[in-house]
PAKOL-80296 format. One record per residue: residue number from 1; residue in three letters; x, y, z of N, C-alpha, C in turn. Coordinates in steps of 0.02 Angstrom, whole numbers. Example, Ala and Ser with C-alpha at 12.3 -4.5 7.8 and 13.67 -1.06 7.14 Angstrom:
<rs>
(1 Ala (660 -284 390) (615 -225 390) (660 -165 390))
(2 Ser (642 -112 354) (684 -53 357) (645 2 394))
</rs>
This chain:
<rs>
(1 Met (-1347 -516 -171) (-1409 -506 -207) (-1395 -458 -267))
(2 Ile (-1420 -477 -326) (-1404 -437 -387) (-1464 -385 -398))
(3 Lys (-1441 -325 -408) (-1486 -269 -424) (-1463 -228 -481))
(4 Asn (-1512 -198 -517) (-1495 -152 -571) (-1446 -176 -620))
(5 Gly (-1453 -238 -638) (-1409 -265 -692) (-1341 -283 -669))
(6 Glu (-1327 -284 -603) (-1261 -305 -578) (-1254 -378 -595))
(7 Val (-1188 -397 -607) (-1174 -464 -627) (-1132 -503 -575))
(8 Ala (-1159 -558 -552) (-1124 -601 -509) (-1080 -651 -546))
(9 Val (-1021 -666 -527) (-978 -706 -567) (-944 -756 -526))
(10 Arg (-940 -817 -553) (-901 -870 -522) (-866 -913 -574))
(11 Arg (-835 -878 -624) (-811 -913 -682) (-738 -922 -674))
(12 Gln (-711 -975 -707) (-642 -991 -698) (-594 -941 -729))
(13 Ser (-618 -898 -770) (-578 -846 -805) (-561 -790 -753))
(14 Gly (-598 -789 -696) (-586 -735 -650) (-613 -669 -670))
(15 Leu (-650 -667 -725) (-680 -607 -748) (-759 -617 -747))
(16 Pro (-796 -562 -741) (-869 -570 -733) (-904 -591 -795))
(17 Glu (-959 -625 -789) (-1003 -640 -843) (-1036 -579 -868))
(18 Thr (-1028 -565 -931) (-1055 -501 -958) (-1098 -514 -1020))
(19 Arg (-1127 -571 -1025) (-1168 -583 -1088) (-1226 -537 -1090))
(20 Gly (-1252 -517 -1031) (-1308 -472 -1035) (-1290 -400 -1050))
(21 Leu (-1223 -388 -1052) (-1201 -319 -1060) (-1157 -312 -1124))
(22 Asp (-1143 -368 -1158) (-1093 -363 -1210) (-1117 -336 -1276))
(23 Arg (-1183 -317 -1277) (-1214 -285 -1336) (-1197 -319 -1400))
(24 Gly (-1210 -386 -1403) (-1205 -420 -1468) (-1141 -463 -1476))
(25 Leu (-1101 -472 -1425) (-1043 -516 -1431) (-1066 -588 -1443))
(26 Thr (-1038 -619 -1491) (-1056 -690 -1504) (-1018 -732 -1451))
(27 Glu (-1038 -796 -1444) (-1006 -843 -1396) (-930 -848 -1418))
(28 Glu (-914 -853 -1481) (-846 -857 -1502) (-805 -796 -1483))
(29 Ala (-834 -738 -1492) (-799 -676 -1476) (-789 -671 -1402))
(30 Ala (-840 -687 -1362) (-835 -685 -1289) (-778 -732 -1265))
(31 Leu (-773 -792 -1298) (-721 -837 -1275) (-651 -812 -1293))
(32 Leu (-643 -780 -1351) (-581 -752 -1369) (-562 -696 -1323))
(33 Val (-611 -653 -1305) (-595 -598 -1257) (-569 -628 -1191))
(34 Glu (-601 -679 -1166) (-580 -705 -1104) (-513 -735 -1109))
(35 Arg (-497 -769 -1165) (-430 -802 -1172) (-374 -750 -1190))
(36 Gly (-396 -686 -1200) (-344 -636 -1214) (-299 -624 -1153))
(37 Leu (-321 -642 -1094) (-278 -637 -1035) (-231 -695 -1031))
(38 Ala (-172 -684 -1006) (-124 -737 -1000) (-150 -789 -950))
(39 Ala (-134 -853 -959) (-161 -907 -917) (-148 -894 -845))
(40 Asn (-87 -875 -825) (-71 -864 -755) (-113 -806 -726))
(41 Thr (-121 -756 -770) (-167 -700 -744) (-238 -721 -732))
(42 Arg (-263 -767 -781) (-330 -792 -770) (-338 -830 -704))
(43 Leu (-284 -873 -691) (-292 -915 -630) (-289 -873 -569))
(44 Ala (-243 -822 -568) (-238 -779 -511) (-300 -739 -499))
(45 Tyr (-329 -713 -555) (-389 -671 -549) (-448 -717 -527))
(46 Ala (-448 -779 -546) (-500 -826 -527) (-502 -832 -451))
(47 Arg (-445 -844 -421) (-438 -847 -346) (-460 -785 -315))
(48 Asp (-434 -726 -342) (-451 -662 -312) (-523 -650 -317))
(49 Trp (-556 -664 -375) (-625 -649 -384) (-669 -691 -340))
(50 Ala (-651 -757 -331) (-690 -798 -284) (-691 -773 -212))
(51 Thr (-629 -749 -188) (-623 -721 -122) (-666 -660 -116))
(52 Tyr (-663 -613 -165) (-702 -553 -164) (-775 -568 -166))
(53 Gly (-797 -614 -206) (-868 -631 -212) (-892 -661 -145))
(54 Ala (-853 -702 -113) (-876 -729 -49) (-881 -675 3))
(55 Trp (-836 -627 1) (-839 -568 48) (-900 -528 40))
(56 Cys (-917 -516 -26) (-977 -475 -45) (-1037 -511 -19))
(57 Asp (-1042 -576 -28) (-1100 -614 -10) (-1109 -611 69))
(58 Glu (-1053 -616 104) (-1057 -618 179) (-1069 -547 208))
(59 Ser (-1042 -498 176) (-1043 -430 204) (-1103 -387 178))
(60 Gly (-1133 -414 128) (-1192 -377 97) (-1173 -324 49))
(61 His (-1111 -321 27) (-1089 -271 -22) (-1109 -293 -96))
(62 Ala (-1124 -245 -138) (-1136 -260 -204) (-1072 -279 -241))
(63 Leu (-1078 -334 -279) (-1019 -357 -318) (-995 -309 -371))
(64 Leu (-1042 -288 -411) (-1027 -241 -465) (-1091 -195 -474))
(65 Pro (-1078 -132 -484) (-1018 -95 -479) (-998 -85 -408))
(66 Ala (-931 -88 -396) (-910 -74 -324) (-901 3 -316))
(67 Thr (-909 24 -255) (-898 94 -235) (-825 101 -209))
(68 Ala (-805 166 -204) (-739 178 -174) (-737 153 -102))
(69 Glu (-790 159 -68) (-797 133 5) (-791 57 7))
(70 Thr (-821 26 -41) (-817 -48 -46) (-745 -71 -50))
(71 Leu (-708 -39 -96) (-638 -59 -104) (-596 -48 -42))
(72 Ala (-607 8 -10) (-568 25 50) (-589 -25 105))
(73 Asn (-650 -45 113) (-675 -95 160) (-641 -165 145))
(74 Tyr (-636 -178 82) (-609 -243 63) (-536 -246 78))
(75 Val (-499 -191 67) (-428 -186 85) (-421 -199 161))
(76 Ala (-462 -169 198) (-460 -178 271) (-473 -251 291))
(77 Tyr (-519 -281 256) (-536 -352 268) (-477 -394 253))
(78 Leu (-444 -387 197) (-388 -430 180) (-327 -414 226))
(79 Ala (-318 -352 244) (-265 -332 292) (-272 -364 358))
(80 Ala (-334 -368 382) (-346 -399 448) (-332 -476 447))
(81 Arg (-330 -505 388) (-314 -573 382) (-240 -584 356))
(82 Ala (-202 -534 364) (-129 -538 354) (-110 -555 283))
(83 Tyr (-150 -537 234) (-132 -541 163) (-73 -501 147))
(84 Ala (-25 -525 103) (30 -486 82) (7 -424 46))
(85 Pro (42 -365 52) (20 -306 18) (17 -319 -58))
(86 Ala (63 -358 -87) (62 -370 -158) (-1 -407 -180))
(87 Ser (-24 -452 -135) (-83 -489 -147) (-146 -445 -147))
(88 Ile (-146 -398 -98) (-201 -351 -96) (-202 -307 -158))
(89 Asp (-145 -286 -177) (-139 -244 -239) (-168 -279 -300))
(90 Arg (-150 -345 -305) (-172 -383 -360) (-249 -394 -359))
(91 Ala (-275 -400 -296) (-345 -406 -288) (-385 -344 -315))
(92 Leu (-355 -287 -298) (-388 -225 -322) (-385 -223 -398))
(93 Ala (-331 -245 -426) (-322 -244 -501) (-373 -292 -530))
(94 Cys (-387 -346 -496) (-439 -395 -523) (-506 -363 -525))
(95 Ile (-524 -328 -470) (-591 -296 -466) (-597 -241 -519))
(96 Leu (-545 -202 -526) (-545 -149 -579) (-551 -181 -653))
(97 Ala (-515 -234 -659) (-521 -267 -726) (-589 -294 -737))
(98 Ala (-625 -318 -686) (-693 -344 -691) (-739 -286 -714))
(99 His (-729 -225 -684) (-769 -169 -707) (-761 -152 -777))
(100 Asp (-696 -154 -800) (-677 -139 -867) (-710 -191 -914))
(101 His (-705 -256 -897) (-732 -311 -935) (-807 -306 -939))
(102 Ala (-839 -285 -887) (-915 -275 -887) (-936 -206 -919))
(103 Gln (-889 -166 -940) (-906 -104 -970) (-938 -57 -920))
(104 Leu (-912 -59 -857) (-938 -17 -804) (-886 34 -785))
(105 Gly (-906 91 -762) (-858 143 -740) (-820 117 -680))
(106 Lys (-756 130 -678) (-713 106 -626) (-721 152 -564))
(107 Pro (-725 121 -504) (-730 160 -444) (-665 194 -426))
(108 Ala (-668 251 -390) (-607 285 -366) (-569 242 -318))
(109 Thr (-503 242 -320) (-466 194 -280) (-422 234 -227))
(110 Lys (-429 298 -220) (-387 336 -175) (-392 309 -104))
(111 Gln (-450 302 -80) (-459 276 -11) (-427 208 -2))
(112 Ala (-441 165 -49) (-413 97 -45) (-336 98 -46))
(113 Arg (-308 142 -87) (-233 145 -94) (-206 174 -28))
(114 Leu (-239 223 1) (-216 250 65) (-217 198 120))
(115 Ala (-270 160 120) (-279 103 169) (-220 54 164))
(116 Leu (-207 35 97) (-154 -12 82) (-85 19 103))
(117 Arg (-76 85 94) (-12 115 110) (-1 112 187))
(118 Ala (-59 125 223) (-52 122 298) (-39 52 320))
(119 Tyr (-67 1 289) (-51 -69 303) (19 -87 291))
(120 Arg (48 -63 240) (118 -76 223) (162 -47 277))
(121 Arg (144 15 299) (185 46 355) (182 8 419))
(122 Glu (120 -13 434) (112 -53 496) (152 -117 494))
(123 Arg (156 -151 439) (194 -212 432) (267 -196 439))
(124 Ala (288 -139 411) (360 -119 416) (380 -105 485))
(125 His (332 -72 523) (348 -57 594) (350 -119 639))
(126 Gln (310 -171 618) (311 -232 652) (366 -280 633))
(127 Gly (410 -255 592) (467 -295 569) (453 -344 514))
(128 Gln (392 -341 488) (372 -385 432) (393 -353 366))
(129 Arg (429 -388 326) (448 -365 262) (433 -418 210))
(130 Thr (423 -395 151) (405 -440 96) (468 -483 81))
(131 Arg (455 -548 85) (511 -596 71) (508 -612 -3))
(132 Lys (558 -590 -39) (564 -605 -108) (608 -666 -124))
(133 Ser (597 -698 -179) (642 -755 -192) (713 -729 -204))
(134 Pro (763 -758 -167) (829 -735 -176) (854 -742 -247))
(135 Pro (887 -692 -275) (915 -701 -345) (966 -756 -348))
(136 Val (963 -796 -399) (1013 -848 -410) (1067 -814 -450))
(137 Thr (1111 -782 -418) (1168 -749 -447) (1218 -802 -478))
(138 Ile (1262 -777 -518) (1309 -825 -553) (1345 -869 -507))
(139 Asp (1368 -845 -450) (1404 -891 -400) (1359 -942 -374))
(140 Arg (1297 -923 -357) (1245 -972 -332) (1228 -1023 -387))
(141 Leu (1222 -997 -451) (1205 -1042 -503) (1258 -1097 -512))
(142 Arg (1325 -1076 -510) (1376 -1123 -517) (1378 -1177 -461))
(143 Ala (1360 -1152 -400) (1356 -1199 -342) (1299 -1249 -353))
(144 Met (1242 -1223 -379) (1184 -1268 -386) (1199 -1319 -443))
(145 Ile (1230 -1295 -497) (1242 -1339 -555) (1293 -1395 -533))
(146 Ser (1346 -1376 -494) (1398 -1421 -471) (1367 -1474 -426))
(147 Ala (1316 -1458 -390) (1282 -1503 -342) (1238 -1557 -379))
(148 Leu (1223 -1541 -441) (1178 -1588 -478) (1220 -1637 -513))
(149 Pro (1192 -1701 -517) (1233 -1755 -551) (1236 -1737 -626))
(150 Ser (1297 -1751 -652) (1308 -1734 -724) (1298 -1790 -771))
(151 Thr (1274 -1847 -748) (1263 -1905 -791) (1192 -1932 -790))
(152 Ser (1152 -1918 -739) (1086 -1944 -732) (1039 -1902 -775))
(153 Thr (982 -1936 -796) (933 -1898 -841) (906 -1841 -801))
(154 Thr (887 -1850 -738) (860 -1795 -699) (909 -1739 -690))
(155 Gly (972 -1757 -676) (1021 -1708 -665) (1033 -1665 -726))
(156 Leu (1037 -1694 -786) (1046 -1658 -848) (984 -1615 -862))
(157 Arg (924 -1641 -849) (866 -1602 -860) (864 -1540 -815))
(158 Asp (882 -1550 -749) (880 -1495 -701) (932 -1443 -715))
(159 Arg (988 -1465 -742) (1041 -1418 -764) (1016 -1375 -822))
(160 Ala (979 -1406 -867) (951 -1369 -923) (901 -1316 -899))
(161 Val (860 -1334 -846) (813 -1287 -823) (845 -1227 -791))
(162 Leu (899 -1238 -750) (930 -1186 -715) (970 -1139 -761))
(163 Val (1006 -1168 -807) (1047 -1129 -850) (1005 -1091 -901))
(164 Leu (954 -1121 -926) (909 -1088 -974) (873 -1029 -942))
(165 Gly (844 -1046 -878) (810 -995 -842) (850 -935 -827))
(166 Phe (914 -946 -807) (959 -891 -790) (980 -850 -853))
(167 Ala (1004 -889 -904) (1030 -853 -963) (975 -819 -1002))
(168 Leu (915 -847 -1000) (857 -819 -1036) (826 -761 -997))
(169 Met (841 -759 -931) (806 -716 -883) (728 -734 -892))
(170 Gly (718 -799 -890) (652 -822 -911) (600 -824 -854))
(171 Arg (541 -813 -875) (481 -824 -829) (464 -897 -830))
(172 Arg (431 -921 -775) (412 -990 -772) (371 -1011 -833))
(173 Ser (322 -967 -849) (281 -982 -906) (318 -990 -971))
(174 Glu (371 -953 -978) (411 -957 -1041) (453 -1021 -1043))
(175 Leu (479 -1041 -986) (518 -1105 -982) (470 -1165 -994))
(176 Val (412 -1163 -961) (365 -1220 -972) (344 -1226 -1042))
(177 Ala (331 -1169 -1077) (307 -1171 -1148) (361 -1182 -1198))
(178 Cys (423 -1181 -1178) (478 -1190 -1229) (478 -1257 -1264))
(179 Asp (478 -1256 -1330) (480 -1319 -1367) (551 -1329 -1399))
(180 Ile (565 -1393 -1416) (630 -1406 -1446) (641 -1366 -1509))
(181 Gly (584 -1356 -1547) (590 -1317 -1609) (604 -1245 -1600))
(182 Asp (597 -1221 -1536) (609 -1149 -1524) (684 -1135 -1517))
(183 Leu (727 -1189 -1516) (799 -1180 -1509) (834 -1182 -1577))
(184 Thr (878 -1138 -1587) (919 -1136 -1646) (994 -1123 -1631))
(185 Phe (1035 -1171 -1644) (1106 -1162 -1630) (1142 -1130 -1688))
(186 Thr (1186 -1082 -1673) (1219 -1044 -1721) (1295 -1042 -1702))
(187 Val (1335 -1014 -1746) (1405 -1005 -1732) (1417 -967 -1669))
(188 Asp (1374 -918 -1660) (1383 -872 -1602) (1354 -897 -1538))
(189 Gly (1313 -948 -1539) (1281 -974 -1480) (1215 -1006 -1491))
(190 Leu (1163 -989 -1453) (1097 -1018 -1454) (1047 -963 -1458))
(191 Glu (998 -969 -1505) (941 -927 -1508) (880 -964 -1483))
(192 Val (841 -927 -1442) (779 -958 -1412) (721 -915 -1432))
(193 Tyr (673 -944 -1466) (615 -906 -1489) (562 -909 -1434))
(194 Ile (538 -849 -1414) (486 -842 -1362) (423 -819 -1400))
(195 Pro (374 -865 -1411) (317 -847 -1452) (272 -796 -1421))
(196 Thr (268 -792 -1354) (225 -745 -1318) (253 -736 -1248))
(197 Ser (243 -678 -1216) (266 -666 -1149) (221 -616 -1118))
(198 Lys (234 -600 -1056) (194 -551 -1017) (193 -484 -1052))
(199 Thr (247 -462 -1081) (252 -400 -1114) (239 -405 -1187))
(200 Asp (222 -464 -1212) (203 -479 -1280) (137 -515 -1285))
(201 Gln (86 -483 -1257) (20 -517 -1254) (-12 -529 -1321))
(202 Asp (10 -491 -1373) (-15 -501 -1441) (25 -554 -1479))
(203 Ala (73 -586 -1445) (107 -644 -1475) (145 -629 -1541))
(204 His (177 -571 -1541) (219 -555 -1598) (280 -600 -1602))
(205 Gly (302 -623 -1546) (359 -670 -1540) (424 -629 -1538))
(206 Glu (472 -660 -1504) (541 -628 -1498) (593 -683 -1494))
(207 Thr (651 -670 -1525) (704 -716 -1525) (760 -689 -1480))
(208 Val (779 -725 -1431) (831 -707 -1380) (895 -744 -1393))
(209 Ala (949 -706 -1399) (1016 -733 -1414) (1053 -748 -1350))
(210 Leu (1080 -809 -1343) (1116 -830 -1286) (1188 -851 -1311))
(211 Pro (1241 -810 -1297) (1304 -825 -1319) (1337 -885 -1282))
(212 His (1389 -911 -1312) (1430 -966 -1278) (1451 -944 -1210))
(213 Gly (1451 -989 -1161) (1474 -973 -1098) (1549 -990 -1090))
(214 Ser (1583 -961 -1041) (1653 -975 -1032) (1665 -1035 -985))
(215 His (1613 -1058 -951) (1618 -1118 -907) (1576 -1170 -933))
(216 Pro (1606 -1229 -947) (1568 -1288 -979) (1503 -1304 -943))
(217 Glu (1505 -1304 -874) (1446 -1326 -837) (1389 -1275 -840))
(218 Thr (1402 -1214 -856) (1349 -1163 -856) (1342 -1129 -930))
(219 Cys (1376 -1160 -975) (1367 -1132 -1046) (1302 -1155 -1075))
(220 Pro (1256 -1110 -1092) (1188 -1127 -1118) (1194 -1176 -1180))
(221 Val (1244 -1166 -1221) (1248 -1205 -1282) (1262 -1277 -1263))
(222 Arg (1312 -1288 -1222) (1332 -1358 -1205) (1280 -1392 -1158))
(223 Val (1253 -1355 -1112) (1202 -1386 -1066) (1142 -1405 -1105))
(224 Leu (1117 -1361 -1150) (1056 -1379 -1188) (1069 -1436 -1240))
(225 Lys (1129 -1435 -1267) (1145 -1491 -1315) (1146 -1556 -1277))
(226 Ala (1170 -1555 -1216) (1176 -1619 -1177) (1107 -1645 -1163))
(227 Trp (1061 -1599 -1146) (991 -1619 -1134) (956 -1644 -1194))
(228 Leu (966 -1612 -1250) (938 -1629 -1314) (961 -1699 -1335))
(229 Ala (1024 -1716 -1319) (1053 -1780 -1337) (1015 -1835 -1297))
(230 Val (999 -1820 -1236) (960 -1869 -1194) (891 -1880 -1226))
(231 Leu (856 -1824 -1245) (792 -1828 -1276) (796 -1867 -1342))
(232 Ala (844 -1852 -1383) (849 -1886 -1450) (862 -1962 -1440))
(233 Asp (901 -1979 -1386) (916 -2049 -1372) (853 -2089 -1358))
(234 Arg (799 -2051 -1333) (736 -2083 -1318) (684 -2070 -1371))
(235 Gly (707 -2046 -1429) (661 -2035 -1484) (622 -1972 -1485))
(236 Val (641 -1924 -1440) (606 -1862 -1434) (643 -1808 -1471))
(237 Thr (616 -1786 -1525) (653 -1734 -1566) (605 -1671 -1582))
(238 Ser (548 -1673 -1551) (501 -1615 -1558) (455 -1610 -1498))
(239 Gly (419 -1557 -1491) (374 -1549 -1437) (411 -1517 -1377))
(240 Ala (385 -1530 -1318) (408 -1491 -1255) (485 -1509 -1246))
(241 Leu (516 -1453 -1225) (590 -1460 -1212) (599 -1489 -1141))
(242 Leu (566 -1459 -1094) (575 -1479 -1022) (520 -1527 -1002))
(243 Arg (536 -1588 -989) (489 -1641 -974) (500 -1675 -908))
(244 Pro (444 -1704 -881) (451 -1747 -820) (499 -1805 -831))
(245 Val (534 -1825 -779) (576 -1882 -779) (558 -1924 -720))
(246 Asp (539 -1989 -732) (525 -2035 -678) (583 -2062 -642))
(247 Arg (570 -2101 -589) (625 -2127 -547) (669 -2176 -585))
(248 His (647 -2202 -642) (685 -2249 -685) (725 -2211 -740))
(249 Gly (717 -2145 -743) (749 -2107 -793) (707 -2101 -857))
(250 Gly (644 -2123 -854) (602 -2118 -913) (576 -2044 -920))
(251 Val (575 -2025 -986) (561 -1954 -1000) (483 -1951 -1022))
(252 Gly (449 -1904 -992) (379 -1895 -1010) (368 -1889 -1088))
(253 Gly (320 -1931 -1115) (306 -1928 -1184) (351 -1965 -1232))
(254 Ala (404 -1996 -1203) (452 -2031 -1245) (426 -2105 -1251))
(255 Ala (414 -2125 -1310) (385 -2195 -1322) (427 -2250 -1298))
(256 Lys (495 -2238 -1299) (542 -2290 -1281) (552 -2297 -1204))
(257 Ser (529 -2247 -1167) (543 -2251 -1093) (485 -2230 -1053))
(258 Ala (429 -2213 -1080) (371 -2194 -1036) (307 -2211 -1073))
(259 Gly (254 -2217 -1035) (189 -2233 -1064) (165 -2176 -1110))
(260 Arg (121 -2194 -1157) (98 -2147 -1204) (55 -2094 -1170))
(261 Gly (27 -2110 -1114) (-15 -2062 -1083) (21 -2016 -1032))
(262 Ser (89 -2022 -1030) (125 -1985 -983) (127 -1909 -999))
(263 Arg (132 -1869 -951) (134 -1794 -959) (198 -1777 -994))
(264 Gln (194 -1733 -1046) (250 -1717 -1086) (286 -1648 -1068))
(265 Arg (251 -1612 -1025) (279 -1543 -1011) (283 -1533 -935))
(266 Leu (337 -1503 -913) (343 -1484 -843) (291 -1431 -823))
(267 Ser (267 -1433 -760) (224 -1379 -735) (268 -1322 -705))
(268 Gly (238 -1263 -696) (273 -1209 -666) (294 -1229 -595))
(269 Gln (254 -1264 -558) (268 -1288 -491) (327 -1330 -490))
(270 Thr (335 -1377 -538) (390 -1421 -542) (454 -1382 -552))
(271 Ile (453 -1330 -596) (510 -1286 -602) (533 -1256 -537))
(272 Asn (487 -1235 -496) (501 -1208 -431) (537 -1261 -388))
(273 Leu (510 -1323 -390) (537 -1376 -348) (609 -1393 -369))
(274 Ile (620 -1393 -434) (688 -1404 -458) (739 -1353 -433))
(275 Val (716 -1288 -432) (762 -1237 -406) (772 -1247 -330))
(276 Lys (721 -1261 -294) (728 -1269 -221) (772 -1330 -205))
(277 Asn (763 -1387 -241) (807 -1445 -233) (878 -1431 -244))
(278 Ala (891 -1394 -301) (963 -1381 -320) (991 -1334 -264))
(279 Ala (953 -1285 -239) (978 -1243 -186) (994 -1281 -123))
(280 Ala (951 -1331 -106) (966 -1373 -49) (1029 -1416 -59))
(281 Leu (1036 -1444 -116) (1093 -1488 -131) (1157 -1445 -130))
(282 Ala (1154 -1382 -148) (1213 -1338 -149) (1229 -1311 -80))
(283 Gly (1183 -1322 -33) (1195 -1299 38) (1182 -1221 46))
(284 Leu (1141 -1194 2) (1126 -1124 8) (1084 -1110 66))
(285 Asp (1090 -1050 97) (1051 -1032 155) (979 -1026 138))
(286 Arg (936 -1054 181) (862 -1055 169) (843 -1075 96))
(287 Pro (857 -1135 79) (846 -1157 10) (771 -1159 -5))
(288 Glu (727 -1160 44) (654 -1162 28) (628 -1098 1))
(289 Thr (668 -1043 9) (647 -978 -17) (662 -968 -86))
(290 Tyr (699 -1013 -116) (720 -1004 -190) (662 -1027 -232))
(291 Thr (651 -990 -288) (599 -1008 -337) (625 -996 -407))
(292 Ala (584 -1014 -453) (606 -1002 -527) (616 -928 -538))
(293 His (580 -886 -504) (590 -813 -516) (660 -792 -495))
(294 Gly (694 -828 -450) (762 -814 -430) (810 -821 -490))
(295 Leu (794 -865 -538) (836 -871 -596) (831 -809 -640))
(296 Arg (770 -784 -648) (760 -722 -687) (796 -663 -655))
(297 Ala (779 -656 -588) (810 -599 -551) (886 -607 -548))
(298 Gly (911 -669 -541) (985 -678 -539) (1021 -662 -603))
(299 Gly (986 -679 -661) (1016 -664 -726) (1021 -589 -733))
(300 Ala (967 -553 -716) (968 -482 -722) (1017 -448 -675))
(301 Thr (1017 -472 -611) (1063 -441 -562) (1141 -455 -582))
(302 Ser (1151 -514 -605) (1220 -527 -624) (1238 -488 -683))
(303 Ala (1196 -479 -734) (1209 -438 -791) (1223 -366 -770))
(304 Ala (1184 -337 -726) (1192 -270 -702) (1258 -263 -664))
(305 Lys (1276 -312 -622) (1339 -309 -590) (1400 -311 -636))
(306 Ala (1389 -345 -694) (1443 -353 -747) (1445 -286 -789))
(307 Gly (1399 -243 -777) (1399 -179 -813) (1355 -173 -871))
(308 Ala (1308 -221 -884) (1262 -218 -940) (1215 -159 -928))
(309 Pro (1200 -121 -980) (1154 -64 -976) (1081 -85 -961))
(310 Met (1044 -41 -931) (973 -57 -916) (934 -76 -978))
(311 Ser (946 -41 -1034) (908 -52 -1097) (922 -122 -1121))
(312 Ala (984 -150 -1116) (1002 -217 -1138) (968 -270 -1092))
(313 Ile (966 -254 -1030) (934 -304 -983) (858 -305 -997))
(314 Thr (824 -250 -1001) (754 -250 -1011) (735 -284 -1077))
(315 Thr (775 -273 -1126) (760 -306 -1192) (768 -380 -1189))
(316 His (826 -399 -1160) (845 -474 -1156) (793 -507 -1112))
(317 Gly (773 -478 -1056) (725 -514 -1010) (654 -499 -1025))
(318 Arg (639 -462 -1081) (569 -449 -1101) (531 -413 -1046))
(319 Trp (561 -362 -1013) (529 -318 -971) (507 -254 -1014))
(320 Ala (464 -218 -986) (439 -159 -1019) (498 -108 -1013))
(321 Asp (502 -60 -1060) (551 -9 -1058) (545 32 -995))
(322 Gly (602 48 -962) (601 83 -900) (576 47 -840))
(323 Ser (575 -20 -842) (545 -58 -790) (573 -43 -723))
(324 Pro (532 -27 -671) (557 -16 -606) (587 -76 -575))
(325 Val (566 -136 -597) (596 -198 -573) (667 -203 -591))
(326 Val (684 -189 -657) (750 -191 -678) (795 -136 -647))
(327 Ala (761 -78 -638) (797 -23 -600) (820 -45 -531))
(328 Gly (776 -86 -499) (791 -111 -435) (851 -158 -436))
(329 Tyr (855 -200 -488) (911 -247 -495) (975 -206 -505))
(330 Ile (973 -155 -545) (1031 -112 -557) (1053 -79 -492))
(331 Arg (1006 -51 -453) (1021 -20 -390) (1056 -70 -344))
(332 Gln (1029 -132 -343) (1058 -185 -304) (1131 -196 -318))
(333 Ala (1151 -193 -381) (1217 -203 -402) (1259 -138 -391))
(334 Asp (1229 -82 -402) (1268 -18 -397) (1281 -1 -322))
(335 Lys (1244 -27 -276) (1256 -9 -208) (1322 -37 -183))
(336 Trp (1348 -85 -219) (1417 -114 -207) (1468 -90 -258))
(337 Asn (1448 -89 -322) (1494 -65 -374) (1515 9 -361))
(338 Asp (1467 52 -346) (1476 121 -337) (1471 147 -267))
(339 Asn (1486 103 -220) (1476 122 -151) (1522 177 -132))
(340 Pro (1497 234 -104) (1541 288 -84) (1590 275 -32))
(341 Met (1580 223 7) (1625 203 62) (1685 162 35))
(342 Arg (1679 140 -29) (1734 100 -56) (1796 144 -65))
(343 Gly (1848 125 -39) (1911 160 -51) (1926 221 -5))
(344 Val (1878 230 44) (1891 289 88) (1942 276 145))
(345 Gly (1961 212 153) (2012 194 203) (1983 163 265))
(346 Leu (1919 141 265) (1894 109 325) (1929 46 342))
</rs>
C-alpha cells in the first residue's frame, strides 16, 4: 500500500518510478537517466527489485522509503532462503540506489550489514563457501585451445573467444560488444578499442594493447586474424566480431551462409557456454564451474604470477585503481611465488 508519496515500482530498469518526484524532468531526460546504468546492472537490479517488491507486498513493509529495520528484516528473509551473501549485498545496493534515484534519504545499513556478516559466518561454519569461477590460467588456456578443432568455423570462433577474453582480461559485456572495427593490427601486436566498460560509465573509451604471443595457438594476433579470415570469406568485414555459428558452419549475419534475420552477436550466456565446453573438452576438473569470468581472472592471475605490477594489471583489465579484486589475484600468485616455506628444506 502506497502512503505519503511512496513510489511502487515494477519497471524493467530495476529503479523506481519517480515522475512524481523528479521536479520537472522531461520524458527524454528521465529515459537518459535510466539508461545511464550499464545494461547488466539494470537487468540485475530489475530482478532484485521485483523480489524486494514482492516481499514488501507480502510482509506489509513500505517499499520506499525503507527503514533500517526493513533492510535488516529483508536480509534475514533472503538468508533464510539460502541466497548467496554476494546476492544479498547486491540486493541492498539495489534498494539504496532506488532511494537515491527517488531523491529520498538513504536508510542506515548498520543492522543489515551486521545481519549479513552473521550469515556469512554461519555459512562458513557449515562448510559452505562461495564458489567462484576457477581462473583460466595460462596452462588451462593452452589445454582448452588444444582441445578445440583448429579448422572448423566453430573451433576458430571459440579459440578467438578464449584468447581474446584472456589477453584482454575482458568482461563478458566487453567481449559481446566488440566489433571488427575495434581491432587494429600494428607491428607490435593488436590494439582493441573498448568504447565503454564498468569503470568507464561515461564512455570515454580506452585502447588496450595486446602484444604478439610466443605460442601460435594462443597468440592474440594470429588467433584473431584466423577468425577474421573466416568472417571475410563469408563477406563479413564490419559489425560484430564474435557471432553465432550454426551446425552447418554458417555465421550469424553473413549473407553467404545465413539468413538475413539471423542473430549477429553472441550473447553473454553463449560466451559462458563456450568456456564450459572448452573446459570439458580439455578434461579440466569440474568443467561446469568455468565461466567467462574465469578468462578475466586467469589473465590477471597469470600476469601477477609472471611478475606484472598491480598498477599494470588494473590498467590493462580496466579495474579501478587499488582494486581489492586485483589485490586478491596478486595474493593468490604471491602465496606460491613468495611462500616462506619454499627453500627451507622440507
